[in-house]
N, C-alpha and C positions, 0 to 999 in steps of 0.2 A: 778230534777230527769228526765232524759231522757231515752227513750227506746233504748237499744243497736241496735235493728233492724232499727230504724229510723236513728240513727247515721251511721250505715253501708250503708243504702240506700243513705243518703245525701252525703256521702263521695265517693260514686261510680262515676267514671269518666263518665259513660253513663248517669247518672242522671244529672250531670252538663251539658252534651251535650243536653239532652232532654229539660232541663229548658231554655238553651240559644236559641235553635231552636224554641221552642214554644213561648217564649217571643218575639223573633225577628219577627216571622211570625204574631203574634197577633198585635204587634206595627204597622207593615206595613199595615195590613188589616184595622186596625183602622184608620190610617192616610188616606188611600184610601177612606174609607167610609165617613170620615169627609169632605174630599175635594169634593166628589161627592154630598153629601147631602147639605153642606153649599154653594157649588157652585150653586146648584139649588135654594136654598133660596135667595142667593145674586141676582140671575137673577130675581126672583120675586120682590125683594126689589128695584133693581136699573135699570132694563131694562124690564119693563112690556110690552112695545111695541113689543119687540122681541118675547116674549112668546105669545102675543096676535095675531100674524100673523096667518091668516087662512091657512089651508092646503087645497089646491084645491078650489072647489066651495062649500064645505060643511061648517058646523058650527064649526068643530073641529079646535082648535088652535094648534100652535106648542108646547105649554106648556104641552098638554096631552101626546104626545109620549115621550117627555123628562121626564116627571114624571114617566111614565111607564118604561123608561130606568133606572131610579134610583131604582125602585122596582126590576127590573130584575137583575141589577147589585148587589143589596143586596143579592138576592137569589143565584147568581153565586158565590160570594165570600164566602158565608156561605157554599155552597156545596164544594168549593175548600178547605176550612178549615176542614170540616168534613172528606173529602177524605184523606187529609194529616194526620189528627189526627188518623183516623182508620187504616191507613197504617203504615207510618213511626213512628209516636209517640207511637202507641200501640206496635209495634215491639220492640222499645227501652224499653218501660215499662216492657214487658215480659222478656227481657234480664236482666234488672235490678233485677226484682223479682226472677228470676231463680238463678242469682248469689248470691243474698242476702240470699236466703233460703238454700243454700248449706252449 
């Protein structure tokens, strides 16, 4: 037994569009994050000398700003997803619900 409202929403063309866009974006952001994160881990595993290079005359090595870059990248792509979800995806959701409740 399925709810007729659920069937109506799932058959709506904008719902299919929403799912496709959201899944595609999620996949791309996941791939980007995995490349960045595992790229950094691969540098740690296979090229320690590169990451151990000192920056200037201090004790900070090149690995520290690269690690900070990974963290900043994570925050940026999260912000990008939230902005897109709160804008485009929420608009599509509202349109779907509006059409389904009529």
